[in-house]
C-alpha positions as a Python dict, from the first residue, in 0.01 Angstrom:
ca = {
    (1, 'X'): (0, 0, 0),
    (2, 'X'): (-108, -355, 75),
    (3, 'X'): (-59, -443, -291),
    (4, 'X'): (301, -318, -283),
    (5, 'X'): (367, -515, 36),
    (6, 'X'): (228, -832, -123),
    (7, 'X'): (435, -775, -440),
    (8, 'X'): (749, -728, -228),
    (9, 'X'): (673, -1045, -32),
    (10, 'X'): (614, -1237, -357),
    (11, 'X'): (945, -1113, -506),
    (12, 'X'): (1133, -1210, -189),
    (13, 'X'): (970, -1554, -200),
    (14, 'X'): (1072, -1610, -564),
    (15, 'X'): (1427, -1494, -493),
    (16, 'X'): (1451, -1728, -196),
    (17, 'X'): (1324, -2025, -402),
    (18, 'X'): (1580, -1952, -676),
    (19, 'X'): (1861, -1918, -422),
    (20, 'X'): (1766, -2253, -267),
    (21, 'X'): (1752, -2415, -610),
    (22, 'X'): (2093, -2273, -695),
    (23, 'X'): (2236, -2393, -365),
    (24, 'X'): (2108, -2747, -432),
    (25, 'X'): (2257, -2750, -783),
    (26, 'X'): (2596, -2621, -671),
    (27, 'X'): (2610, -2836, -357),
    (28, 'X'): (2622, -3153, -562),
    (29, 'X'): (2906, -3026, -781),
    (30, 'X'): (3113, -2826, -538),
    (31, 'X'): (3486, -2880, -547),
    (32, 'X'): (3632, -2914, -203),
    (33, 'X'): (3953, -3009, -44),
    (34, 'X'): (4279, -2844, 32),
    (35, 'X'): (4395, -2752, -318),
    (36, 'X'): (4581, -2458, -461),
    (37, 'X'): (4392, -2164, -612),
    (38, 'X'): (4510, -2243, -964),
    (39, 'X'): (4404, -2607, -925),
    (40, 'X'): (4063, -2490, -797),
    (41, 'X'): (4018, -2259, -1096),
    (42, 'X'): (4109, -2540, -1334),
    (43, 'X'): (3873, -2782, -1158),
    (44, 'X'): (3578, -2538, -1186),
    (45, 'X'): (3654, -2474, -1553),
    (46, 'X'): (3673, -2845, -1624),
    (47, 'X'): (3347, -2899, -1439),
    (48, 'X'): (3180, -2618, -1640),
    (49, 'X'): (3299, -2777, -1968),
    (50, 'X'): (3181, -3120, -1862),
    (51, 'X'): (2848, -2992, -1726),
    (52, 'X'): (2762, -2719, -1975),
    (53, 'X'): (2390, -2758, -1917),
    (54, 'X'): (2437, -2709, -1540),
    (55, 'X'): (2649, -2399, -1601),
    (56, 'X'): (2384, -2252, -1832),
    (57, 'X'): (2111, -2330, -1579),
    (58, 'X'): (2311, -2170, -1298),
    (59, 'X'): (2371, -1864, -1517),
    (60, 'X'): (1996, -1844, -1587),
    (61, 'X'): (1917, -1870, -1215),
    (62, 'X'): (2174, -1598, -1137),
    (63, 'X'): (2023, -1372, -1406),
    (64, 'X'): (1671, -1433, -1272),
    (65, 'X'): (1783, -1356, -917),
    (66, 'X'): (1946, -1034, -1038),
    (67, 'X'): (1633, -929, -1229),
    (68, 'X'): (1403, -1009, -937),
    (69, 'X'): (1636, -828, -696),
    (70, 'X'): (1623, -524, -924),
    (71, 'X'): (1241, -536, -921),
    (72, 'X'): (1247, -579, -543),
    (73, 'X'): (1461, -266, -501),
    (74, 'X'): (1226, -76, -733),
    (75, 'X'): (918, -184, -532),
    (76, 'X'): (1089, -99, -202),
    (77, 'X'): (1176, 248, -332),
    (78, 'X'): (816, 290, -451),
    (79, 'X'): (691, 188, -105),
    (80, 'X'): (927, 433, 65),
    (81, 'X'): (809, 717, -159),
    (82, 'X'): (448, 628, -91),
    (83, 'X'): (507, 619, 286),
    (84, 'X'): (673, 963, 276),
    (85, 'X'): (383, 1102, 72),
    (86, 'X'): (125, 949, 306),
    (87, 'X'): (312, 1089, 606),
    (88, 'X'): (304, 1434, 446),
    (89, 'X'): (-66, 1388, 381),
    (90, 'X'): (-116, 1291, 744),
    (91, 'X'): (71, 1601, 860),
    (92, 'X'): (-142, 1810, 624),
    (93, 'X'): (-458, 1654, 767),
    (94, 'X'): (-339, 1722, 1123),
    (95, 'X'): (-267, 2081, 1027),
    (96, 'X'): (-615, 2124, 881),
    (97, 'X'): (-776, 1978, 1195),
    (98, 'X'): (-569, 2209, 1418),
    (99, 'X'): (-667, 2509, 1204),
    (100, 'X'): (-1035, 2421, 1253),
    (101, 'X'): (-988, 2409, 1630),
    (102, 'X'): (-801, 2741, 1622),
    (103, 'X'): (-1080, 2891, 1412),
    (104, 'X'): (-1337, 2797, 1678),
    (105, 'X'): (-1124, 2960, 1950),
    (106, 'X'): (-1061, 3271, 1741),
    (107, 'X'): (-1432, 3313, 1675),
    (108, 'X'): (-1502, 3278, 2048),
    (109, 'X'): (-1233, 3537, 2132),
    (110, 'X'): (-1389, 3776, 1879),
    (111, 'X'): (-1737, 3716, 2027),
    (112, 'X'): (-1608, 3785, 2379),
    (113, 'X'): (-1423, 4093, 2255),
    (114, 'X'): (-1743, 4227, 2099),
    (115, 'X'): (-1935, 4164, 2422),
    (116, 'X'): (-1660, 4327, 2628),
    (117, 'X'): (-1648, 4628, 2396),
    (118, 'X'): (-2024, 4664, 2431),
    (119, 'X'): (-2002, 4644, 2810),
    (120, 'X'): (-1721, 4901, 2815),
    (121, 'X'): (-1924, 5138, 2597),
    (122, 'X'): (-2223, 5102, 2831),
    (123, 'X'): (-1996, 5164, 3131),
    (124, 'X'): (-1856, 5474, 2959),
    (125, 'X'): (-2205, 5602, 2886),
    (126, 'X'): (-2298, 5549, 3251),
    (127, 'X'): (-1976, 5721, 3362),
    (128, 'X'): (-2042, 6012, 3126),
    (129, 'X'): (-2386, 6049, 3281),
    (130, 'X'): (-2261, 6018, 3643),
    (131, 'X'): (-1936, 6215, 3620),
    (132, 'X'): (-2088, 6564, 3654),
    (133, 'X'): (-2293, 6454, 3954),
    (134, 'X'): (-1996, 6268, 4105),
    (135, 'X'): (-1780, 6580, 4071),
    (136, 'X'): (-2041, 6785, 4253),
    (137, 'X'): (-2056, 6540, 4544),
    (138, 'X'): (-1701, 6402, 4574),
    (139, 'X'): (-1489, 6662, 4385),
    (140, 'X'): (-1312, 6394, 4177),
    (141, 'X'): (-1381, 6188, 3862),
    (142, 'X'): (-1598, 5878, 3878),
    (143, 'X'): (-1394, 5665, 3628),
    (144, 'X'): (-1078, 5750, 3431),
    (145, 'X'): (-876, 5581, 3156),
    (146, 'X'): (-1135, 5530, 2884),
    (147, 'X'): (-900, 5660, 2615),
    (148, 'X'): (-670, 5353, 2646),
    (149, 'X'): (-920, 5067, 2686),
    (150, 'X'): (-868, 4796, 2421),
    (151, 'X'): (-993, 4445, 2353),
    (152, 'X'): (-822, 4161, 2162),
    (153, 'X'): (-938, 4075, 1813),
    (154, 'X'): (-821, 3786, 1592),
    (155, 'X'): (-797, 3848, 1218),
    (156, 'X'): (-657, 3648, 929),
    (157, 'X'): (-539, 3718, 577),
    (158, 'X'): (-605, 3354, 485),
    (159, 'X'): (-265, 3219, 588),
    (160, 'X'): (-139, 3419, 883),
    (161, 'X'): (-350, 3494, 1186),
    (162, 'X'): (-287, 3805, 1393),
    (163, 'X'): (-417, 3909, 1732),
    (164, 'X'): (-455, 4286, 1756),
    (165, 'X'): (-584, 4519, 2023),
    (166, 'X'): (-879, 4733, 1924),
    (167, 'X'): (-932, 5048, 2122),
    (168, 'X'): (-1289, 5075, 2246),
}
């Protein structure tokens, strides 16, 4: 990227030098005054015939400026494409970093879900053991609702992540 910037700066510098050189050459031979357009055209033509070498040199400078300007536009387009590609790469890198963070959180959720499921199973086993005794003493159930207990679980097919509820 730095190379492209330096090439663009170099092209702009060359173009500026040529434009200054052209301005100096035309300044000395500029036709001025309050004359009619046809007289001005004739004066410039006469000057071109009289100073053929100057006209050829000006034409060469104009051609060089045009060629360098064309290269400048090409380099600027190349720089723009590169900046867009690097921005996309940066977005891709940000996405990958965010996915890593999400992966850590998903793994922690799954660990907590496994621990919670284990605790719920132990509570159910305790309730199953106590329920007959509890019924004998209090004439009602100890704990209800075990059929609908669920814990979250994060799964992925590689691209899409889904949070589902697993019944314990």
